[in-house]
N, C-alpha and C positions, 0 to 999 in steps of 0.2 A: 554664318554668323556675320556677313558683311551684305549690305545690301549695294546696289547699281545706281549711282548718280551720271546722270548725263552730263556730257563734257560741257567744260566751260567754253566760250567761244574764245578767251585768250590765252589757252593752252592747245598745243598742237596737240591730236591724239596720237598717239602714238601706243690662364696658362698659355700668350700670343706666340712665343717659339714653338710650341708643339703644333700650334695650327700651322706653321708654316711648313713643319716637317711631315706632318699628317698630310698635308694637301697635295704632295708632291705625288704620291700614288694616284690621284686623280688624272694627271696629266701625263704619267708614264706610258710609253706606248707598248712594250712587249717584255715579257717577263725574259731574262738572259738563259739562255741555253748552253751558252759556249763560254770558257770551259767548265765554269764553276757549278753549272745546274747540268743533271744528268737526270733524264728521263727514264722511268720505269715502268711496266705494268704486270702488276700480278693478274692472276686469276682468283675469282672469288663465286660464291654462289648466292648470299645472302644479299639484299638491297641495303645501302647506308641510309640513314637516317639522321636528323638534326636540322636545328634552325640556322638561318643565315645568320653570318657575324659571328657564329660561334666557334671558337678556336679551343681543340682540348690538347694541352701542352703535355705531352708525354717526355717526362725527365726524372732524374733521381730525387728523391725530396732535398737531399742538400744542396742541389742545383738550385731548386725552386726558392729553398729559403735563403740564399746567398746572393750576392752581386750579381750573379746572371740571370736569376729570377726576376731581380729588379730592375734589369735591363728589358727583360720579355716585356714586363707588364710597363714600363716607362712608353716602350713605343706603340706596343701591339695594344696596349689598353689607355692609349693618349686621348683626347678628346675629339670626336668626330667633328670635322668642320661644316657649318658653323651651325649651333643650336641655341636657345635660349636657355636651357638649363644642359650642363656638361652630359654628355652620353658618351661612352666609349666607342672607339673604333671597331673595337672586337670585344665580344664577351669571352674571357678568359676562364678554363677550367683546368686544373693541375691533375693530373693522374698518373699513377706509376705503374710499372710493370706487375708489381703485386697488386694493385687495385684490377688491373685485367685479369689477373688470375682469379680474382676472388668474385668477380663479374664481369665471365666472358661477353655478355650481351654489349658491355662496353666498346668491344672491338668493331661493331657496326655502326660507329658513330661516325659521322660524314665526313667531318676534317679534322686532322691532326697536324701538328708541328712536333717532331721528334729530335729532340736536343740533347747534344752529348759532348763530354770532354774526352776527345779520344786518348787523350794523356794517362786517364783514370782506368787502369788495367782492371780495377776491381768492378768497375760500372757494368750493371747489367745490359742498361739502356746504349752505352756505347757499343756493346759487344753485339746489340741488335743491329743498330746501324752499321757496324762493320760486315755483319751476315747480308743484310737486305742490299746495300750498296755495294759492296764487294771491296778488297783492299785494292785493287788495281784502280779502280775509279776514285776511291778516295786519295791514292796516290797522286794521281791526275789533278784531281779539282783542289789539293791543297797545296800544289808543288809551289806554286806563285808566292801565296798570301800566308798560307799555313791554315787555313779555312777553306771549307766548302759548302755547299748545298744541293741537295737533289731531290727531285718530284717522283712520285711515285703514286699509282692509282690502284684501286681495286685490291688492296692488300688485304684486308680480311672482309670486306663487303663491296659489291658492286656502286659504283657513283663515289667512291670513297676519294679525296685527295689527301695525300700526304708529303709534307715537307721536311726533309731532313736537314739541319743546321748541325755542324760538327766544326771542330777545331782542335789544332794538336796541341793546346793548352787552354788554360781559361781566360787568357786575356785574348788569344786568337778568337775563340767563340765569342767573345763580348762584341769583339770588331766584328764579327760575321753577323751577330745580331743588328747592329746599327747599320752596316753597309749595304746588308740583303733587304731590309726592312721595306722599303719601297717597291721592290720586284715581287717579293713575295705577297705583300698585302694586295697588290695588283692581281697577282694570279690567284689568290682566293676568294677576292670579289668577282673575278670573272667565273669561280666556280660555282658562286653562288645566283648567276645570273637567270640559270633555268628556275631555281624556286622563286626568285623575284617574278619572273614573267608570270608563272604559274600562279603567284598570288596576285598579282596586279590585274590579269584577266581569267582570273578562276568563274566568274559568271557569262565569259566570253566577250566579244567585242560588239561594239555599238557602231555596227558597219555602215547603217544609214547615217548618222552623225557624221562619221570620218568622210563617207562620200558628199554630203553637204559640205564640209569644210575644205575638201578638195576641189569642189567647183566653184566656192565662195573666193578661196585665199590662195589656191594653186599650192596647198601644203597635204600631202600625203602623210597620214600619221594614224598609229593604232590606238583606238580609243577602248577604254574599258566599258562595258555595258551599263554600269551604276552611274556613269557620268552624263550629267544632262545639261544642254545650254542655257546659261543666265541671260547670254546676249549672244546675238549674232547678228553682224553689220559686216559690210564689205571690207574694212579695215581693223576691226578686232572682232575676235570672239572669246567669250568667257565661258569656260566649263566649269562645274562644279559636282562634287560628291559629298553630300549630306550624311552623317551618321550620328547617332548618340553621344560618340566620343570625339569627331572630329571631323573639321570642314576643310577639306582638300580642293584646291582650285588649281586651274591651269587658264593662262591667258596667252594667245596667240595675236600679235600685233602688227601690221606693216606701218614702218616709219618711213617718212620721204628720207633718200640718202642725200645730204648736203654736202659734207665733205669729212676726211680722213678722221678730223678730231671727235667724231662720234664713236669710232672704235677704239676708246681708251676708256680706262677706269672711269674718269669724269664724264664722259660720254655716256657708258651704258648707267651709270647713276642717274643722270639727267633724264634719260628716256625712262627708267622705272618710278622715279619720283613723280615725273609728268603723267603718267600713267596712274600712280595711285592716288593722285589729288584728283585727277579727272571722273575717276570710277569707282574707287573704293574707299567708303566710310562705313561707319559702325550707326547704331539707330540714332546717335544723339548728334544735335545740330553742330554745323562748324566741325566736323571731323574729316581726316584724309588718312590715307597711307603714306608712311614716308620709310626708306631707309634709314635704321639705327645703327650708324656706324660710330659712335661714340663708345656706348657701351661694348661693344663686341666689334672687330675689324671686318670690314668689306673685304672679301679676298676676290681678285680679278685674275685670269690666266687665259692666256690663248689656247684655243683648242680646236677641234673638228669635229661636228657634226654630220655623221654621212658622207664625208670628203669635202663639205663646206667648211669655209674658215670661219672661226666665230670666236667671241669672248663669252667667258663662264665667268659669272660673278655669284657668290653666297655670301650669304649673311642674315641679318636678323631684320624683322619690320616690325613697326608699331604704329597705330593711331595716336594723330595728333588729337588732343582733348578728350582724351578715353584711354581706359588701361587696357588696350588690347595690344598682343604682338606674336609673334613666331617666326620660323625659318622660311626663307626662301632660296631658289637657285634660277637664274636667269642664264640665258642665253642671245645674244645678239649675232645673227648668221648674215654674211656677207657675200653677196655673187655680183662680181665685177660685170656680169650682162643683164644685172637688172637695177632700176632704178629707185628700190626703195629696200631697206633691211627688214629682216623678220626677225621680230623681238618676241621670245618665248619666255613664260614666266610661270614658275609653279612655287606656289605658299600653301602654307599650313596654320590651321587655328586648331591647336587641340590644348586647351588648358589643362596641365596637371598631368597630361599624359608624355609617354615617351614620344619623340617624334622621329627618331632617326629611320626607322624601318619605313615610315610613312612617305619621307623625301626620298629616302633612295626607291620607292615604287615610281614617286611623279617623276623624279630625274630619268629612269628608266623609260619611262613613257614619252617624254622629252625627246628622248635621243632616239626613236623610233621616226621621227619627221623626217621627211624628205622633200627639200624646198628647192 
């Protein structure tokens, strides 16, 4: 949907509270396994199925309809950072044990969170948690805060991930939902990575193009077969995948390292805006891409890409003097042994279409880069 501009000589080439809460899971390093998380592996014969970002919440109906259900929806159904039109981090579906009895096929769904108030002695779900986790482990994990969580795999089907969230009272269970959200979300996104990989590289890899990029820029990266080069120069490569529904774009650019100020929110913003103004426009004259951090915030965090220090930026872009926009994610990688920075950017143009899963695919591809 965009065209390539030749660089101008005067340019070097190169819900807000919920956003902050949600973004924390993207930079969390590991899911805690001590002492509040206990892992257990069951044996199962059937293969689990289910879409990425789908959580089946198994809890009693009164739990789902009450304040506990509100807390689950507030965190797990909050807005994914950051998209032009809000989409949730996870698609939630409520299931009761009665639903499982009526439709046993639901036991083969891939991702479950099982939520129970252990103080409710009449709750079937809480009884299930006691059986699966075990009273000794429950006593251990709830000893400090009055709540705990456990992770199990393959309970009803192979490839299944189940997270148990429990508390000794309704209030403690709310505390658990709030305090464990980042770690649980991280864990569930990790469980989705195999499917994201299989989807992104469904038609194989463009090995030839990957070799060209490695020789040209010194960047090793897995490239899906459908991506084709829109530009290949010594300091910038633009890859595109065009379908009837979306234009997916990846840009790799070498940027001369000048000083530490580049490794900041304003630094990465300036680099992306300069790239957009130099190279990306619509078919109308006097148009160019820029970051739109007025309508939605630009979120910048430090991270690592395959061990290298990097800045990560997420936000939305638009086209000056035209009505186009979409989501983007950028990484600015710093290697103290090199005289340039590696700027990596992925953006989507998909008017009227959901963009969360597309952006996750592109983000996954960027994170295969080795510089």
